[in-house]
C-alpha positions in Angstrom: -26.5 5.6 2.0 -26.9 3.1 4.8 -26.3 4.2 8.4 -23.8 2.4 10.6 -23.3 2.5 14.4 -20.4 1.6 16.7 -21.9 -1.8 17.3 -21.4 -2.7 13.6 -17.6 -2.4 14.1 -17.7 -5.0 16.9 -20.0 -7.3 14.8 -17.6 -7.1 11.8 -14.6 -7.9 13.9 -16.4 -10.9 15.3 -17.0 -12.1 11.7 -13.4 -11.3 10.7 -11.8 -14.6 11.9 -14.3 -16.6 9.9 -13.7 -14.4 6.9 -10.0 -14.7 7.1 -9.9 -18.5 7.8 -12.3 -19.4 5.1 -13.1 -17.2 2.2 -10.0 -15.0 2.1 -7.5 -17.9 2.6 -9.3 -20.0 0.0 -9.2 -17.2 -2.5 -5.6 -16.4 -1.7 -3.6 -19.7 -1.5 0.0 -19.3 -0.3 2.4 -19.5 -3.1 5.3 -21.9 -2.9 8.7 -20.2 -3.4 10.9 -21.4 -6.2 14.2 -21.5 -4.3 16.4 -21.9 -7.4 14.9 -18.8 -9.0 15.1 -17.0 -5.6 18.8 -17.6 -5.2 19.5 -16.6 -8.8 17.6 -13.3 -8.3 19.4 -12.8 -5.0 22.8 -13.1 -6.5 21.8 -10.8 -9.4 20.5 -8.1 -7.0 23.8 -8.2 -5.0 25.7 -7.7 -8.2 23.6 -4.8 -9.4 23.7 -3.1 -6.0 27.5 -3.2 -6.0 27.7 -1.8 -9.5 25.4 1.1 -8.5 27.1 1.9 -5.1 30.2 3.6 -6.3 28.6 6.2 -8.7 25.8 6.8 -6.3 28.1 7.6 -3.4 30.2 9.9 -5.6 27.0 11.8 -6.6 25.7 11.9 -3.0 29.0 13.4 -1.8 29.4 15.9 -4.7 26.7 18.2 -3.2 28.4 18.5 0.2 30.7 21.4 0.8 33.1 20.7 3.6 34.5 23.6 5.6 38.2 23.0 6.7 38.6 22.5 10.4 41.4 23.0 12.8 43.6 19.9 13.4 44.8 17.1 11.3 42.7 16.4 8.2 40.9 13.0 8.0 43.1 10.2 6.6 40.3 9.1 4.3 38.2 11.1 1.8 34.5 11.5 2.4 33.8 9.0 -0.5 36.0 6.4 1.1 34.4 6.9 4.5 30.9 6.5 3.2 31.9 3.5 1.1 33.7 1.9 4.1 30.7 2.5 6.4 28.2 1.0 3.9 30.4 -2.1 3.2 31.0 -2.6 7.0 27.2 -2.6 7.5 26.8 -5.0 4.7 29.4 -7.7 5.5 29.7 -7.2 9.2 26.7 -9.2 10.2 26.1 -11.9 7.6 28.5 -14.7 6.6 26.2 -15.6 3.7 26.4 -12.1 2.3 30.2 -12.0 2.9 30.6 -15.1 0.7 28.8 -13.4 -2.1 30.7 -10.1 -1.9 34.4 -11.0 -2.3 34.5 -8.6 -5.2 34.1 -5.6 -2.9 37.7 -5.8 -1.7 38.7 -4.2 -4.9 36.9 -1.1 -3.8 39.0 -0.9 -0.6 42.4 -0.8 -2.2 44.8 1.4 -0.3 42.6 1.8 2.7 44.2 0.8 6.0 42.3 1.9 9.1 41.8 0.6 12.6 38.6 -0.9 14.0 38.0 2.3 16.1 38.2 4.4 12.9 35.5 2.3 11.3 33.3 2.5 14.4 33.6 6.3 14.5 32.2 6.4 11.0 28.8 5.7 12.6 28.9 9.1 14.3 30.8 11.0 11.6 28.4 13.9 10.7 29.8 14.3 7.2 29.3 10.6 6.5 25.8 10.6 7.9 24.8 13.6 5.7 26.2 11.8 2.7 24.2 8.6 3.6 21.0 10.7 3.9 21.8 12.2 0.5 22.3 8.7 -0.8 18.8 7.7 0.4 17.2 10.7 -1.3 19.2 10.1 -4.5 18.1 6.5 -4.8 14.4 7.4 -4.5 15.0 10.2 -7.1 16.5 7.6 -9.5 13.2 5.6 -9.2 11.2 8.8 -9.7 9.1 8.2 -6.5 7.0 11.3 -5.8 3.7 9.7 -4.8 3.3 6.4 -3.1 0.8 3.7 -2.2 2.6 2.6 1.0 2.7 0.1 3.8 4.2 0.7 7.2 5.4 -1.6 10.0 7.8 -1.9 12.8 10.4 -4.4 14.0 13.2 -4.7 16.4 16.9 -5.3 16.2 18.6 -7.1 19.1 21.3 -5.4 21.0 22.5 -8.8 22.2 23.1 -12.1 20.4 21.1 -13.8 23.1 17.7 -12.4 22.2 15.8 -12.6 18.9 13.2 -9.9 18.4 10.5 -12.1 16.7 10.5 -14.8 19.4 10.7 -12.1 22.2 7.8 -10.1 20.7 5.7 -13.3 20.5 6.3 -14.0 24.2 5.2 -10.5 25.0 2.0 -11.0 23.0 1.2 -14.3 24.7 1.9 -12.6 28.1 -0.4 -9.7 27.2 -3.2 -12.2 26.5 -2.9 -13.7 29.9 -2.4 -10.4 31.7 -2.7 -7.2 29.6 -1.2 -5.0 32.3 2.1 -6.7 32.4 3.5 -5.4 29.1 3.3 -2.5 26.6 5.8 -3.2 23.8 4.5 -0.5 21.4 4.9 2.2 24.0 8.3 1.0 25.1 7.2 -0.1 28.6 9.1 -2.9 30.2 8.3 -5.6 32.7 10.3 -5.6 35.9 12.3 -8.5 34.6 13.5 -6.6 31.5 15.1 -3.3 32.7 18.1 -3.7 30.4 17.8 -2.5 26.9 17.3 -5.5 24.7 16.2 -4.1 21.3 16.3 -1.0 19.1 13.0 -0.3 17.5 12.8 0.4 13.8 9.9 1.5 11.6 9.9 1.5 7.8 7.4 3.0 5.2 7.6 0.9 2.0 6.4 2.0 -1.4 4.4 -1.0 -2.7 5.2 -0.5 -6.4 9.0 -0.4 -6.0 9.3 -2.3 -2.7 11.6 0.5 -1.5 11.6 2.2 1.8 10.6 5.8 1.2 11.3 6.6 4.9 12.4 4.9 8.1 13.2 5.7 11.6 14.6 4.1 14.7 14.4 4.6 18.5 15.7 3.1 21.7 12.4 4.0 23.4 9.5 2.5 21.4 8.1 1.7 18.0 5.9 4.7 18.3 9.0 7.0 18.5 10.5 5.2 15.5 7.2 5.7 13.6 7.3 9.5 14.4 10.9 9.7 13.1 10.0 7.9 9.9 7.2 10.3 9.4 9.6 13.3 10.0 12.0 11.9 7.4 9.1 11.4 4.9 8.0 15.0 5.4 11.5 16.3 4.8 12.0 14.6 1.5 8.7 15.6 0.0 7.1 12.3 -1.0 3.3 12.3 -0.8 1.5 9.1 0.3 -1.8 8.4 -1.5 -2.5 5.5 0.9 -0.9 3.6 3.7 -1.6 0.3 5.5 -0.8 0.2 9.2 -1.2 -2.4 12.0 -3.9 -2.2 14.7 -1.8 -0.2 17.1 -2.2 2.9 14.8 -6.0 2.3 14.5 -7.3 5.4 16.0 -8.8 8.8 14.8 -5.7 10.7 16.1 -3.2 8.8 14.0 -5.5 8.8 11.0 -6.1 12.6 11.2 -2.3 13.3 11.4 -2.0 11.6 8.0 -4.1 14.3 6.3 -5.4 13.4 2.9 -3.7 10.0 2.9 -6.1 7.1 2.7 -5.5 4.7 5.6 -6.2 1.0 5.8 -6.3 -0.4 9.4 -8.1 -3.1 11.3 -9.9 -1.4 14.1 -9.3 -2.3 17.7 -11.9 -4.4 19.6 -13.1 -1.4 21.6 -13.3 1.0 18.6 -16.3 3.3 18.2 -17.4 5.7 15.5 -16.4 8.7 17.7 -13.9 10.7 15.8 -13.3 12.7 12.6 -15.2 12.3 9.4 -12.2 10.5 7.9 -12.3 7.9 10.7 -16.1 7.4 10.2 -15.7 7.0 6.4 -12.8 4.4 6.9 -14.9 2.4 9.4 -17.8 2.5 7.0 -15.6 1.2 4.2 -14.3 -1.6 6.5 -17.9 -2.7 7.4 -19.6 -2.4 4.0 -16.7 -3.3 1.6 -14.9 -5.8 3.8 -13.2 -8.0 1.2 -11.9 -5.2 -1.1 -10.8 -3.4 2.1 -8.9 -6.5 3.3 -7.3 -6.9 -0.1 -5.7 -3.5 0.4 -4.9 -3.9 4.1 -3.1 -7.3 3.7 -0.6 -5.8 1.4 1.1 -5.0 4.7 2.7 -8.5 4.3 5.2 -6.8 2.0 6.6 -5.0 5.1 7.1 -8.2 6.9 8.8 -9.7 3.8 11.0 -6.6 3.6 12.2 -6.9 7.2 12.8 -10.7 6.8 15.0 -10.0 3.7 16.9 -7.2 5.5 17.7 -9.4 8.5 18.7 -12.3 6.3 21.1 -10.2 4.4 22.4 -7.8 7.1 21.7 -9.6 10.4 19.1 -9.3 13.1 21.3 -7.6 15.7 23.1 -4.3 16.1 26.7 -4.3 17.3 26.9 -0.6 18.1 26.2 0.6 21.7 25.8 4.4 21.5 22.3 5.5 20.6 23.4 7.7 17.7 25.5 5.0 16.2 22.6 2.5 16.5 20.3 4.9 14.7 22.9 5.4 11.9 23.6 1.7 11.6 19.8 1.1 11.1 19.7 4.0 8.6 22.4 2.3 6.6 20.3 -0.9 6.7 17.4 1.0 5.1 19.6 2.4 2.4 21.0 -1.1 1.6 17.4 -2.4 1.3 16.8 0.2 -1.4 20.0 -0.5 -3.2 19.1 -4.2 -3.4 15.7 -3.2 -4.9 16.8 -0.6 -7.4 16.8 -2.9 -10.4 14.1 -5.3 -9.2 11.0 -3.7 -10.8 
């Protein structure tokens, strides 16, 4: 077995740009999308999701026992409230989706509520429990118990004036010029951005089904959203055989917290071999088996595709203002992602 040293990591990173721009790109040409087929599949996925929604909500609600409270009973049943919240999240942000979903109004027959009633659904504890049950139920229907996964974060705008992708790129460019001016991953803000502009979201996707097995959100940072996603994953009992993460999570501490899960990351430029045996083995794999390693790592592109599809269907901004309602709106977005992918594979 050959021996590696910390300098080998730096040497391999120096070679990496050449590897990616030449050999890897030549061997993996970008596929052109067949837009006609894409639109047909898109319409079919919407239809299947709507057919699945009603029975899944009924099943998710059936396990909840509601203790009667003092005061007037709710004017809507729990099933109606969950259905209304999910549909509001679906059509409230996207005209394109709205045009495809005219059939949903048949599900709302006899429901007459105010805007405030709908908004309160985002903080209705019974509804949120039911939506959590819905998430677990969908994964159970796909029989996901173990996963080869990919994880990534994104942001949802809290104002229509700011798009997260363009804003994040500006931060990256600024960081290259002066690394001390920004720290997006840690939720740090430059002096010119003291107002909250984005809600951070992190999703862990199962590569086989393209479903989110867990997700989390935070008003503070992507790291906090990552921690919440990991907490959800732990609570539902799905084991990860492997996960692909971006460079921010490339450290022995993050790797060790993932236990037996095999981790694929590109090391940071200042990385060394100092750390656990798992970290050393991963860096050795990166250095000595670079192309197979990159094959695994670059499946992270599925996360980016997933976020792009979510924002195309459900919008890139969040209309809610309370932190709990923002979290629950983004949780509904994650559940809708899975509903759209239930019949895909």
